[in-house]
N, C-alpha and C positions, 0 to 999 in steps of 0.2 A: 504493500500500500504506500503510495506517495505521502510524504510528510505534508501536513496541512500548513498553510502559510501562518496560521495563528500560533503554531508551535515551533516555528523556526527560531534559531538563535538570533538575538537582537544585539547589535553593536551600537553603543552610544557615542563612541568617538567620532569626531567630524573629520573625514579624510581630506576635506578641502580647507580645514583650519590651518593656521600658520604653524602650529606645533607638528602636525603630521606632515605637512608639506615640507618642512625643514628636515625631517627625519622620518620617512614613511616605513622604515623596516619593522619597528615594533608593531605598528598597526597591521602591516602585511602578515606578520606572524599570527597575530590575534585573529585576523580574518580567515587565514587558512585553517587554523586549529579549531575555529568555531564550527566549521562544517562546509560542505560543498556549496551551499547557498545560504545566505544570511539576509537579514533585513537591517538597513541603516536607519536607525530611529530618527535622526535629525531630518532626513529627506523622505522617509517612507518609501524607499525604493529597495529592490533586491540587489544583492551584490555577490560576486564570485571572485575568488582569489586563487583557487587551485588550478593547476595547469590543465588537467583533463577537462574540467567544465568550461574554463575560459576558451580553450581551443575548440571545443565542441560548439559553443555558442557562436564563436566567430565564423565557424564553417557553415553553420545552419542558417544561412541568410533568409531562407524562406520562413523560418519561425521567429528569427530575431532580426527584424528589419533595421536598416539604416535610414530609410526614407523619412522616418519620423524624427530624425535628428540623432546625432551621435553624442549629444550632450544631455544635460538634465532636462532642458526644455523639450516639450513634446510638440512637434510641428503640426500634429493633428488638432491640437487645441490652442496652440500659441503661435503667434507670428514670429518667424525667425528674424534676427537682427539684420540679415542681409539675404539676398537670393541664395538658396542652399547650393552647396557644392554638387556638381554633376557626378563626381566620383565618390566622395566620402559620404555624402548624404543622399544617395540615390541607390535604388536596387534595380535589377533587371525587370523590364527591358530597357528602361531609361538610362541605366548605367553602362550598357554594353558598348555603344558606339564611342562615347568619350574614352572609355577604358581602352578599347582597341586602338584608337588613334594614339594615345599616349604610350601604350605598350610598345608600339613600333618606334615612336620618336625617341623614347628613353631606353631603348633596348641595347643589349651588349654590342650589336653590330654598329649602331650609330655612335655609341660612346667610344668605341675603338678608334674612331677618327679624331676624337678629342684628346686621347690619352697622352700623346707626345706633347701637345701644347700645355696640358694641365700639369704634366710632370715638370716641364720647363718653368711654369709659373711657380710651382711649389719650391723648386730648387732656388729660384730667384728670391722668393720670400724668405726662405731659411737663410740664404747667404746674407741678405740684408739684415735679418735679425741677429745673426751671429757676428756681424760687423760691430755690434754694440758690446761684444764680450770684452772683459778685462781680466788679464791674468789667466786666460784659458777657461773662464767661466762667465755665465750670463744669468742674472736674476731678472725676471720680468713677469708680467701678468699674462698668462697664456690665453685668457678669454678674449680680450680685445686684440692682442697682438698676433695671435696665431689661429686659435680655433674659430674666432669670428672673422679674422681678416681673410683667410683663404677662401671660404665659401662666398664671401661678399666680393671677392676678386674674380672668381671664375664663373659662378653660377649665373649672375645677371648677364654677363657677356654671352653665356650659352643660350639663355632665353632670348637675348637680343634687345634688352632695354637700354636706354641711354645712361650716361654717367651721372646725370643730375638727380638728386633725391634718393640715392640708394640707401642713405642712412635711415630711410623710412621703413625698409624691409623688416628689420628685426623688431621694431616696436609694433608693426602691423601683425606680424606673426605671433608675437607675445599676446597681443590683444585678442586675436582670433582663437588661440588655444585657451586663454582664460575664459572665453565666452562659452566653452563646453561645460564649465562647472556652474555652480550656483551663483546667483547675483550677489557676491560678497564684496569685500573691500578691494580685492584685486580687480574685479570688473568695474566697480565704481571709479577706481583710480583712472581708468582709461576713458571714462564717459565723455570728457570734454574734447578728446581728440579723435573720437570715432569718425566724425564726418571728414576731417582733414586727411586722416590716414587712408580711409576708404576711398576718398576722392582721388588721392594721388595714385593708389594702386589701380583703380579703374582706368585712369588716364593712360597707364602703362600697358594696359591690355588691348588698347585700340590698335588696329592694323598699322596705321600711319606712325605709331610710336615705336614700332619694332623694326629691328634690322632685317635685311632680306634673307639671311641664312640661318637664323637662330631657331630654337624650339618654337618660339611664338609664331614666327612666320610659317613654319611647317604646320602648325595647328590651323592657321587661316587657310593654307593651301588645301588641307583636308576638307575644310568647309567648301572651298571652290569645287572640289571633286564630288561633293555630295555625301562624303562619309559622315559628316556631322552638319548641323545647320550653322548659318552665320550668326544666329543668336547664341548658339552654344560656344562658339570660338572664344570670345573674351572671358567667359566664365571658366573655361579650361585653362587659359593662360593665368587667370587669377589663382587657380588651384596650385599652379607651379610656384607662383610668387608667395603664396600663403604658407605652403608646407615644405618648400624646397630649400629654405635657408636655416630657420631656427632649428629644425630637427637635426640637420647635418652639423651645425655649430655645436649643438649639445652632444652629438655622437662623437665628434672629434675630441671635445673636452673630456668626455667620459673615458675615451681611449688614453688620452694623456694622463689623466688622474690614475687610471689603472696601472700604467707602466711606471708612473712615479712612485706608486705604493707597492709595486711588485718588481724590484730591481732585477731579479733573475729573469723575469719575463722579457725585459728590455734587452738584456744581454743575449738572450735566445733569439729575439727578433732581429737583432743586428747581425747575428751569425747566419740566420736563416730568414732573410726578408720575404721569402715565399710564404711564410706563415702570417704576414701582416694582414692580408685580406681576410682570412678566416678569424684572426684575432680581433679585428674590428667588430665582427658579428658577436664574438664572445663579450666584448665590451658593451655592445648594445643589449645583449642578454642580461648582463650583470646590472647595468645602470638603468636600462629601459628609458631612454629619453622621452618617449611617450608613455606615461604611466597608466592611463585609463581611457576607455571610451565606453559610451552607453549604447545600448540597443533597446528596442521596444518589441515586446512579444506580439506577434500577429494573431496568435490563437492561444488557448490554454496549452502550454507546452511543458512536458516533464523533463527535468534535467537534474542530475544529482539526487534523484529520489524525491524531488519537490516539483509541484505543479506551479508554474508561474502563470498567473491569469492573463488572458488577452488584454492588450492595451497597457500592460505594466512596463515600467522602465526598469532596466537592470544595468548596473555598472560593472564592467569587466576590468579588473585590475591586472593589467598586463605585467606591471612590475612585480606584483606578488606571484603571478604564475611563473615568471622567469626565474624566481628563486624558490620554487616549490621543491622541497626535498623528496617528494614523491616522484618527481620527474628527473631531478638533477642530483648527482653526487657532489657533495661539498658545494652547494649552490652559491655560497657567499665568496667563493674563491675565484679570482681571475686566472684561468688556466688556458694557456696558449695551445695546449695539446687537446683540449676538449673539442668534440664535435657539437657545436651549438645548434645544429639543424633541429627544427621544430620549435625554436623559441618564438615568442609572439611579439617581439620588440617592433616588428614591422606590421603588426596585425597578423591575420592568417586568413586563408581562403580567398573568396571573391574580392574582398576589399583590402587585401594585403597591399602594402605601400608600393605604388607603381614606380616610385622614384628611388627604390632601394639600390638599384645598380649605380645610380648617380652618386648616392651617398658613399657607397663602397669605393667607387672610382676616386672621389675626392679624398677620402680618408687614406686610401692606399698611396696616392700621390704624395700627400704631405708627410705621412709617417715614413714613407720610403726615403724621402729627402732628408728627414731627420736621422734615419738609421745610418745614412752615409756620412753625416757630419757631427753627430752628437753621441759621445761615448756613454754618458750617464744622464739620467733624468731623475730628479728628486724634488720633493716639496720644499719650497723656500720659506713658507709660512702656512698658517692654517687657511684652507680655502673657505670661501663664503658662498652660501647658496643664494640663488635668485628664485623667488617663489612664483609659481605659476600653477593654475588649477589643473593643468594637464601635463605640462612638461617638467622633467627633472633637469634643472639647469644649475650652472655655476655663475654667480655674479663676478667672482674673482678666483683665479687659480694661480697663485704665485709659485713659479717653478724655478729651479736652478738647473741649467744645462752645463755639462762639462764638455768642452769642445774636443772632438777627436783629433 
């Protein structure tokens, strides 16, 4: 017999409060140990943190829809703050054509053409950074100077937007990912700049604002071919600009923090740089730059021995699933020899991140450049978190590099 909702474990902690956002690991442990499905008292929604149930819910898009929004707000009853994403907040058949277009544009074959230029950009950035070294060492903040600098250097170029206003990309992404959570202080903080940031991003998605050979132009060409409509094209470009920078910045920062706190791992990656690509996925598993997404039950659906009623919201804690000891041996350890296949750091199933190959390519380029020039990476001071309702971010990551 399925467990009745009235008898489910109830968790009182607020996963979107500052205490849990700053350090979600104790909450994640409580969530996993409470049961496969729990109720979050503060929001009256269901929640899952074990890998098996999170992966199952992500895969079963027919029962757990994204079209009602992947945040706390239910688009069936509440107006979204902007036109919904055609990829993240849509289900088949509406999701299919935009997804197919981006899968081709962001696929490995297309990215192979960018690899040489991206590796040269990474080498130049690292050379410029290490020119500031003194006595064979450099202390600096890796968030603005490396993890943030590299994606902001190559990705907007790849999309094809102009040089002006790129400083808006990170605040816009931060705002968009905050909006998936409750309307708390983090959302209120952005209220005054929603219009300005949204207007700037929308202006960059217009055909005339894009270069002729970037991802953005290719999306508009797909509209000319009839693969998508011309009304869909700017919204798909917007998806790139929303999710294509912050997540990669946080992924690279997570990788840097992992090697700074696991010195033997960095020694190993320097000797065997072929491990860098897979180790980036291990860092994504460990830190989960995207911590959670919501789904909405389309019917009464049984999962984990519980029936979630039709129309109910359920939040899937990706970060908790990626550290579930039922799925991972020594889940809190960064292990460059681990096969992290099956982690849900990019989501899973139909809505798995379409830009994951881009993130891997950027991270591999920048960490490969570091492996050639930097002998040791260590923390220079205590890092400081940046709080976001969805993202796990660093505000500051002070590092010390020993130049090779």
